Structure formats: structure tokens, C-alpha cells
N, C-alpha and C positions, 0 to 999 in steps of 0.2 A: 700755451701761447695761443692767443686768438688772432686770426687774420681777417682783414676786410677785403671785400671784392666789389669794385665799382663798375665792373664790366658787363653785368647782366643788362639785358635790354630793358628800356624804360617802359612803364605802362603808358598807354595812349594819353596824351595831354599832360604828362608829367614834365618837369623842367629838366633841361640838360644838366648833367653833372659837370663839375670842373674838369674831371678826367676826360669825359667824352668830348668836351669842347676842344681838346687838343687834336681831335680827328680832322678838323677842318684845316684848309691850307694846302700848299703844294705837297706832292708825293714825297719829297725829301723830308719834310717835317713829319709826315705820318710814319715814314720809315724810322726816323730818329726816335719817335715816340714808341714804336714797336720794340726797338732795341733797348730803350730805357726800361720798358716794362719787363722784358726778359731778364735784364740785368738785376732789376729789383726783385724779381721772383726768385732767382737763384740766391741772392743775398739773404732773403727771408728763409729759404730752405736751409742754407748753411748755418744760420743763427738759431734755428729751432732745435731745442734739446732732444726732441723726440723725432727721429728720422722718419717714422711712418706718418706722423702728423705733418711734417714738412712736405712729404711726398703727396699727401692728400691735397694740401694747399696748391702744390705745383700742378697736380692733375686737374683740379677744379678751375684754377686760374687759366690754364692753357685752354680748357674747353670754352671758357668765356671769351678769351681772346680770339679763338678760331671762329666763334659764332658772330663776333661783333666788330672786330677791328678791321679797318679797310686794308691793312697789309696782310691779312690772313691769307694763307695759301689756298684756302677754300674759295672757289669762285663766288662772286656776289650772288648770283641766282640760287646757289645751293645753300647759302649760309642760314637762311631762315628755317631750314629743316635739318640742319646738321647738328648732331648730338655729341660727336666725338671730340678729340681723339679717343679711341677705345684702348684700354690698357689691361694688362694682366693684373691679377690680384697682387698686392704687396707681399714680397717674400724677403724677410730680414736676412736670410742666409745668402742673399745675392748682393749684399753690401760689403765692400772690401776696403781695407786700407793697405795700399801696396807701396813697396819700395820701387825705385827706378834705377835701372842700370843704363848709364849713358852709352849711346851708340853713335857712330859717325858713318852715315851712308849718303849716297848721292841723292840730290833733290829730284823731284819729278814735276812735270807740268800737267795740269788738268784743264782741258778746254771747257769753258763754261759758256760757250756760244756768245750771245750779245754782252755778257758780263765779263768777257775777256778770258784771261788765263790765270789760274791759281797755281802758285808755286808752293809745294810743301816738301819738307825735309825731315827725315826720321832723326829724332834726337835721343830717344830713350826706349827701353824695353821694360815692361812691368815685371816685377818679381813678387809673386803672391797669388797668382790666379791658376797656376797649373794644376793644383790639386782638385780644384772645382771644375775646371774647363779643359784639362789636358793640353793646355797651351797658354802662352802669354800674348800680350798685345803690344804693338808698337805705337808710341806716342809721336805725333808729328808737330813740327813748327811751321806755321804759315808765314812765308816770307812776305816782305813788303813793309810799308810804314806801320809801326806799332806791333806787327806780327801777332801771334797768338797760338795757343795750343789747340790741337785738333786730334780727336780720337774716334774714328769710325770703326765699325766692326760688322761682321756677318757671323751667322751661326746656323745650326741645323733647322731653325724655324724660318730662315730667309727663303722667300718664295712660296711659302705655304701659309704659315701663321703670321709672318711679318714680311715687310717689303723685301723683294729679292735683291735689291742693291745694298741692303744693310741698314744699320741705324747708327746714330751718333750718341756718344757719351759725353764728349767735351767738344765745344766749339766756342773758344774764348772770345772770338770776334763779336759774337752775339751775347757773351756773358754766361753761356751755358757751361758752368764749371762749379763743382762742389768744393773745390779747394783742397787744403791740407788739414789734417787733424793736428792735435796738440803735439804729437810726436814727429811732425814733419812728413808724414806719409800721405800719399795722394789718395783721396776718397774716390772710389769708383763704385757707384751704386747703380746696378743695372736696372733697378726699378725706375730710374730716370732716363733710360734709353729711349730715344725718340726717332721717328722717321724724318728724313730730310724732306724739304718742301716738294721735291719732285715726286714723292710717293703720293701726295695729295692732289697734285696738279701737273699735268704733262707740259705746261708752259714753262716750268722751271727746269733748269739743268743744274745738277748737284754733283759735287765730288763724292764718289762712292768708296766703299771699303776696299783696300788693296788686298792682294793674295796673302800677305803676311798677317793680316788681321781677320782671318777666318777661323772661328772656334769650331772644333769638330763635335760639338755637343749642342743640344737645344738650350737656349736661354729664354725661359718663359717668364720674362719680367719686362716692364716698360711698355712702350706702345706696341700695339698689334693691329693686324688688319681686321 
């Protein structure tokens, strides 16, 4: 499966592409465009029959987005020299299809500063990670209009090889979700783990991984420092 990428910088004097023309306008339009691109990127990854090829497209497209899009968490003065995000090499052993065990726990509020408060509620516990990671993970539901699944985690690389506050596997509000397989199991591919925006820019405030989502082993896959 071949993928196209229209996000690379134009050569001097070249014409603006249709995709790049969407960058103009109010910040809300640019944010909508960013989210649309992330949704499309994960849709392409889900539809790719070769997981590693889908991951390479995800990696390369994110790099282009971070370098060129006005909603990139990389500050504008730094984008011209930015080459990341940096990732570990792809490891097929760190892609899982897991069952979910429903849980019913109290919700919690996360202060996001000027962005208000995020409410998240645990809804399920994974079944299928303990052999690899000596632990399972809790899947959260983000409360509010539309809602969405959310899966942050930390591991033994957090604070050294990866961001200390953890990484995300699923953030359905932004479309970051690999979905279910044909058997109805949730796909958790740790090669797609990525840092929250606050790892790239201190101006952001992000919900971090809670204590129940700390894996007692290193997970050397996905985005790294």
C-alpha cells in the first residue's frame, strides 16, 4: 500500500498545495485541520495490511506535521531545524490484541490550566499484556459531549529514554486509536506510543498517566526522547 504525504516544505517559488492552503484562517480552523489529519493518519494505519508499513507512514507523517503545521507543539522558531519526533525501531512483538474486562471506578478531574478541567473515568482493564509487561492497563473514558477512549501509560523508560509523565496509546478525541481487529479485540501497538504535547512544549498542560497505568518494565517502542 502506497501513501502520499503533502506536508513537506515547498521549494522556494513553488505553488502552495491544496492541503497547505488549509493552514490559513483562524486558529480554530487550523486546529480542526490538525485533528482531521491525525484522524486520517490513524485511519490509514488501521487499513494497512502490513502493520510495520502503517507505522512507518505514521512516523513519517507525524514528522512532517510537527515540522510544518501551525498547530504543531514545536514552537515556530524551532520548527525549521526540528527533525523529530524520534522513535524506537519497530518491534512487532510489541503489538497486541487484547480483551477488555469492564471495571466501574470513580471518575477523576485533571486540571488543564487555561483549557479547563478534563474528567476521566476508568471503564475497562486490559487482558493480554501481563505476560509481556507483568501488568495490565486501565482504559479510561473522557466525559463530556461525545466522550472518547483514553489510554496513557508510564514504564521503566519514563524519565530517562522517554518523557517522565508517560506516553499515550489511545486518545480518541484526536482520533489516535488503532481500533479493533476482526475478532473484536482492541489493538494496542506500543510502536505507536507517543508523547503528549507538554513533552515538546512547556506551554501545554496534559493529562498524565495515573498510578494504575505504570508498567514495571521498559517499553522500548514508540516515541522517545
